[in-house]
N, C-alpha and C positions, 0 to 999 in steps of 0.2 A: 357198634359201630362199625360200615359201609369192609362190606368184604368183599375180595376176589371169587369167585366159587371151582374158577378152572385154580389161580397161579396161589393164591392162600394171601394174595399182597394188602398190607392194608394199613392205617391213618399209623404213620411214624410223625415222632416224636423228637425238634433238636431245638437251637435257638440260633438264631440272627448273631450274627459277628459284622457292626457294622467297621470304621475308619477309627471309631472313638472307643472299641474295642468291650464296648458295654452291649454287656451281652441277655438276649431275652427270648425269653420262651417262643417255639413257632411249630407251628403239621404241619408234615408235608402229607396231601393226602390223591392217594392215587387218581387219573383220572375211570371211573368207574362209569357204563353202563346198562340200563338195562335193554337187554335185547334178544329174543327170540334162536332157540337153537333146534334146530331134526334131532333129536337122538332116535335111534332106534325104528325111526319109521313115527315117530309121535316129538307133538311143537312140544317142545319148557322153555319158559321164560330164566333165564336166568342172569344176573349180576355182575358183568366181567369189564376188565376191566382192556382197554385200550393196544393191547400189545399179547389179551390173549384175541383178540379181534381177526387183529390181521395176521396172527398164525392159524388163525381156524380159516380165513378166508383165503388165506394160502392152501391153505393145503384140503383145498375145498374134491371133494372129490373122489379122495388118494383113502386104501385102508391104510391104515397101523401095521406098522412090523409085526408086533405082535397079532393080530389078527383080532382087533376089537372094533369095531362096529366099528360103520362110516356114521360122522359128524359135520350135520351141513348148518349152514347159516342163513337164515334171514333177519336182512336188521332194521327194523319199525320206528320211525322213530313218531 
């Protein structure tokens, strides 16, 4: 099963509920993308959800408050 390597988001299961109240099973899939990320000076390929990609782009070039290494992102389609 596909999973975001940063936040752990994965496929969830639920039910379709139309007007007739006849429930049928369905899946809710996160929007996962394969991206190349720079971590500690090395390029690493990861599977990330688009929410995490947005977060990385917004915090690009900053150090976290806990003193962790900087993470930069380059998206290759």
